[in-house]
C-alpha positions as CSV (number, residue, x, y, z in Angstrom):
1,X,33.7,107.1,97.7
2,X,35.2,103.7,98.7
3,X,38.6,103.6,100.4
4,X,38.7,99.8,100.1
5,X,36.6,96.8,98.9
6,X,36.4,94.0,101.5
7,X,35.9,90.6,99.8
8,X,35.1,87.8,102.3
9,X,35.8,84.4,100.8
10,X,35.2,80.9,102.1
11,X,37.5,79.0,99.8
12,X,34.7,77.8,97.5
13,X,34.0,78.5,93.9
14,X,30.6,79.9,95.0
15,X,32.2,82.5,97.2
16,X,34.6,83.6,94.4
17,X,31.7,84.4,92.0
18,X,31.7,87.9,93.4
19,X,35.3,88.5,92.1
20,X,34.4,89.5,88.5
21,X,32.2,92.3,89.7
22,X,34.8,93.3,92.3
23,X,37.3,93.6,89.5
24,X,34.9,95.9,87.5
25,X,34.2,98.2,90.5
26,X,37.8,98.3,91.8
27,X,39.2,99.1,88.4
28,X,36.7,101.9,87.9
29,X,37.0,103.5,91.4
30,X,40.7,102.7,92.0
31,X,39.8,101.2,95.3
32,X,42.2,98.7,96.8
33,X,40.9,95.2,97.4
34,X,41.1,93.4,100.8
35,X,40.6,89.6,100.8
36,X,39.3,88.2,104.1
37,X,39.1,84.5,105.1
38,X,37.9,83.5,108.6
39,X,38.9,80.4,110.4
40,X,36.4,79.2,113.0
41,X,37.9,76.7,115.3
42,X,34.4,75.9,116.7
43,X,33.6,74.1,113.5
44,X,36.4,71.6,114.1
45,X,35.1,70.8,117.6
46,X,31.6,69.8,116.3
47,X,30.2,66.4,117.0
48,X,29.2,65.7,113.4
49,X,27.0,62.9,114.6
50,X,24.9,65.2,116.7
51,X,21.3,64.9,115.4
52,X,20.6,68.6,116.1
53,X,23.0,69.5,113.3
54,X,20.9,67.7,110.8
55,X,23.9,66.6,108.7
56,X,23.6,64.0,106.0
57,X,26.1,61.3,105.6
58,X,27.3,63.1,102.4
59,X,27.9,66.3,104.4
60,X,29.8,64.5,107.1
61,X,31.9,62.7,104.5
62,X,32.6,66.0,102.7
63,X,33.6,67.7,105.9
64,X,36.0,64.9,106.7
65,X,37.7,65.1,103.3
66,X,37.8,68.9,103.4
67,X,38.9,69.5,107.0
68,X,42.5,68.8,106.3
69,X,42.6,71.8,104.0
70,X,40.8,74.2,106.3
71,X,43.7,75.0,108.5
72,X,45.4,78.4,109.1
73,X,48.3,77.5,106.9
74,X,46.0,76.5,104.0
75,X,43.9,79.6,104.4
76,X,47.0,81.8,104.1
77,X,48.1,79.9,101.0
78,X,44.6,80.3,99.5
79,X,44.5,84.0,100.2
80,X,47.9,84.6,98.8
81,X,47.2,82.6,95.6
82,X,43.9,84.5,95.0
83,X,45.6,87.8,95.7
84,X,48.4,87.1,93.2
85,X,45.9,86.4,90.5
86,X,44.4,89.9,91.1
87,X,47.8,91.6,91.4
88,X,48.8,90.1,88.1
89,X,46.0,92.2,86.6
90,X,47.1,95.4,88.2
91,X,45.0,95.5,91.3
92,X,46.2,96.6,94.7
93,X,45.4,93.7,97.0
94,X,46.0,92.9,100.7
95,X,44.9,89.9,102.6
96,X,43.5,89.2,106.1
97,X,43.1,86.0,107.9
98,X,40.9,86.1,111.0
99,X,39.9,83.7,113.7
100,X,36.3,83.5,114.7
101,X,32.8,83.3,113.3
102,X,32.7,84.5,109.8
103,X,30.0,87.3,110.1
104,X,31.6,88.7,113.2
105,X,35.1,88.8,111.5
106,X,33.7,90.6,108.5
107,X,31.9,93.3,110.7
108,X,35.0,93.7,112.8
109,X,37.2,94.2,109.8
110,X,35.3,97.2,108.5
111,X,34.8,98.7,112.0
112,X,36.3,102.2,111.8
113,X,36.2,102.2,108.0
114,X,32.8,103.7,107.1
115,X,33.9,104.1,103.4
116,X,34.7,100.4,103.0
117,X,32.5,98.5,100.6
118,X,31.8,94.9,101.4
119,X,31.3,92.6,98.4
120,X,30.1,89.1,98.9
121,X,27.7,86.4,97.6
122,X,24.5,85.2,99.0
123,X,22.9,81.7,98.7
124,X,24.9,78.6,98.2
125,X,26.1,76.1,100.8
126,X,29.7,74.9,100.9
127,X,29.8,72.3,103.6
128,X,30.4,72.6,107.4
129,X,34.0,73.6,106.9
130,X,33.0,76.6,104.8
131,X,30.0,78.9,105.2
132,X,26.3,78.9,104.5
133,X,26.8,82.0,102.3
134,X,23.2,83.2,102.6
135,X,23.2,83.0,106.4
136,X,26.5,84.9,106.7
137,X,25.5,87.6,104.2
138,X,22.2,88.1,106.1
139,X,24.0,88.5,109.5
140,X,26.5,91.0,108.0
141,X,23.7,93.0,106.4
142,X,21.9,93.3,109.7
143,X,25.1,94.2,111.7
144,X,27.1,96.6,109.5
145,X,26.5,100.2,108.5
146,X,28.8,99.8,105.5
147,X,27.4,99.6,102.0
148,X,27.3,96.0,100.7
149,X,27.6,94.7,97.1
150,X,25.7,91.5,97.0
151,X,25.4,89.0,94.2
152,X,23.5,85.7,94.0
153,X,25.6,82.7,93.3
154,X,25.3,81.0,90.0
155,X,24.5,84.3,88.2
156,X,27.9,85.7,87.3
157,X,29.8,85.1,84.1
158,X,33.6,85.1,83.8
159,X,33.5,88.9,83.0
160,X,31.1,91.2,84.8
161,X,29.7,93.8,82.5
162,X,27.7,96.7,83.8
163,X,25.6,99.0,81.6
164,X,22.8,100.2,83.8
165,X,22.1,101.3,87.4
166,X,18.5,100.7,88.5
167,X,17.7,103.1,91.4
168,X,14.4,102.5,93.2
169,X,13.2,105.6,95.0
170,X,10.1,106.0,97.2
171,X,10.2,109.8,97.6
172,X,11.9,109.7,101.0
173,X,15.2,111.2,102.0
174,X,16.1,107.8,103.3
175,X,15.9,106.2,99.9
176,X,17.9,109.2,98.4
177,X,20.9,108.3,100.5
178,X,21.7,105.8,97.7
179,X,22.3,108.7,95.2
180,X,25.9,109.5,96.1
181,X,26.8,105.9,95.3
182,X,24.9,106.2,92.0
183,X,26.8,109.3,91.1
184,X,30.2,107.7,91.9
185,X,29.5,104.5,89.9
186,X,27.7,106.1,87.0
187,X,30.6,108.5,86.5
188,X,33.3,105.9,87.0
189,X,31.8,103.3,84.7
190,X,29.8,105.5,82.3
191,X,26.6,103.8,83.2
192,X,23.0,104.6,82.2
193,X,20.8,105.4,85.3
194,X,17.2,104.3,85.6
195,X,15.3,106.1,88.3
196,X,12.4,103.8,89.3
197,X,9.3,104.8,91.3
198,X,6.6,102.2,92.1
199,X,3.2,103.5,93.2
200,X,0.8,101.3,95.1
201,X,-1.5,98.9,93.2
202,X,-5.2,98.9,93.9
203,X,-4.8,95.8,96.1
204,X,-2.2,97.5,98.3
205,X,-4.2,100.6,98.5
206,X,-7.3,98.8,99.7
207,X,-5.3,96.7,102.1
208,X,-3.8,99.8,103.6
209,X,-7.2,101.5,103.9
210,X,-8.8,98.5,105.5
211,X,-6.1,98.4,108.1
212,X,-5.9,102.1,108.9
213,X,-8.3,104.0,111.1
214,X,-10.4,106.5,109.0
215,X,-9.4,109.3,111.3
216,X,-5.8,108.8,110.5
217,X,-6.2,108.4,106.7
218,X,-9.2,110.4,105.8
219,X,-7.5,113.7,105.0
220,X,-5.0,112.0,102.6
221,X,-6.4,108.7,101.4
222,X,-10.2,109.0,101.4
223,X,-10.4,109.3,97.6
224,X,-11.3,106.3,95.4
225,X,-8.3,104.4,94.2
226,X,-8.2,105.7,90.7
227,X,-8.3,109.3,92.0
228,X,-5.6,108.6,94.5
229,X,-3.4,106.7,91.9
230,X,-3.7,109.6,89.4
231,X,-2.5,112.1,92.0
232,X,0.2,109.8,93.3
233,X,1.5,109.2,89.8
234,X,1.6,112.9,89.0
235,X,3.4,113.6,92.3
236,X,5.9,110.7,91.6
237,X,6.7,111.9,88.1
238,X,7.4,115.4,89.4
239,X,9.6,113.9,92.0
240,X,11.6,111.9,89.5
241,X,12.1,115.0,87.3
242,X,13.5,116.8,90.2
243,X,16.0,114.0,91.0
244,X,16.9,113.8,87.3
245,X,17.7,117.5,87.4
246,X,19.9,117.0,90.5
247,X,21.8,114.2,88.8
248,X,22.2,116.4,85.7
249,X,24.0,118.9,87.8
250,X,26.4,116.0,88.8
251,X,27.1,115.6,85.0
252,X,25.3,112.3,84.6
253,X,24.3,112.3,80.9
254,X,21.9,109.4,80.6
255,X,19.1,109.3,83.2
256,X,15.8,107.6,82.5
257,X,12.6,107.8,84.6
258,X,10.3,104.9,85.0
259,X,7.0,105.0,86.9
260,X,5.1,101.8,87.4
261,X,2.3,100.5,89.6
262,X,2.4,97.3,91.6
263,X,4.1,95.5,94.4
264,X,7.4,97.3,94.9
265,X,9.8,94.4,95.3
266,X,8.3,92.4,92.4
267,X,8.4,95.4,90.1
268,X,12.0,96.4,91.0
269,X,13.2,92.8,90.4
270,X,11.4,92.7,87.0
271,X,12.8,96.1,85.8
272,X,16.4,95.0,86.9
273,X,16.1,91.7,85.0
274,X,14.9,93.5,81.8
275,X,17.7,96.1,81.9
276,X,20.9,95.3,80.2
277,X,23.7,94.2,82.6
278,X,22.1,96.0,85.6
279,X,23.1,96.7,89.1
280,X,20.4,97.7,91.6
281,X,21.3,100.5,94.1
282,X,19.0,100.9,97.0
283,X,18.8,101.6,100.7
284,X,17.5,99.5,103.6
285,X,15.7,100.6,106.7
286,X,13.1,103.3,107.2
287,X,9.4,103.4,106.9
288,X,7.4,105.9,104.9
289,X,3.8,104.9,104.8
290,X,1.5,104.2,101.8
291,X,3.0,105.4,98.5
292,X,6.4,104.9,100.0
293,X,7.9,101.6,101.2
294,X,9.0,99.7,104.2
295,X,12.5,100.0,102.9
296,X,14.1,97.2,104.8
297,X,11.4,94.8,103.8
298,X,11.5,95.7,100.1
299,X,15.3,95.7,99.9
300,X,15.4,92.3,101.7
301,X,13.0,90.8,99.2
302,X,14.9,92.2,96.2
303,X,18.2,90.8,97.5
304,X,16.6,87.4,98.0
305,X,14.6,87.1,94.8
306,X,16.3,89.3,92.2
307,X,18.8,87.6,90.1
308,X,20.8,90.8,89.6
309,X,23.5,92.2,91.9
310,X,22.4,94.7,94.5
311,X,24.3,97.5,96.1
312,X,22.7,97.9,99.5
313,X,23.2,101.3,101.3
314,X,22.3,101.4,105.0
315,X,20.1,104.5,105.4
316,X,20.7,106.7,108.5
317,X,17.7,108.4,110.1
């Protein structure tokens, strides 16, 4: 499924925390690794004393001490050194150095390569001469159609173990666009799959009903919450059984179904944290109404607040 794994790095230890997971996925899928480092000349023309930048004295001092290392020559040396470490372990690795704003360079690098997987960190701040990792990741996520493997900094160990794929579904074809990625990774890594469906809590049901004209909701949602929830749960379980049958035809041996009520993003994060060495696989974009999710919003919250890595698949209408 992936013809390459693009790994944007900013030269910091925080940015490199994605590499253990990249090793795991690349080894299993036989995908070559591309290391990318951007050099933004605009950073070096900044007036660091400009109050609009809001820099502390510590930040200015750190920039001054680091700036001698953030040069095109040093970037190439850094990329080659990192690549050699990976090649020594048998990975196929190439390097790219780009000039420009980091997020734009990342998006440009995968343009024309729809099967490229982008793997990078979110959160963490590395000084003016590097990136604000969270900000760059957000910009790339909004701009690219490529799948993104995102981890939060500070959560990865030296070796990335994966045992479980947690796959949130809302009953829509948009959410199901994550399933080919689930099949690829579950096969390659012999992973257990948890299909997760979250139905609305009473609070969400009543909030939706109070904000929706009766004429628009009466034929579907006019029942009391418990009656609605019982019907929604039955429908959701039937849906999960059908998806399980589909995955069985793809020869995935271990597929578990989980149905819970509550706020979708919170429940998804909790299930992922409780699962052993989990990776969340979910789509972004699309809106499906009560009982389904505003996919972009839920995925965004999960990426921001779940401590587990997330593979985000951009859904296409």
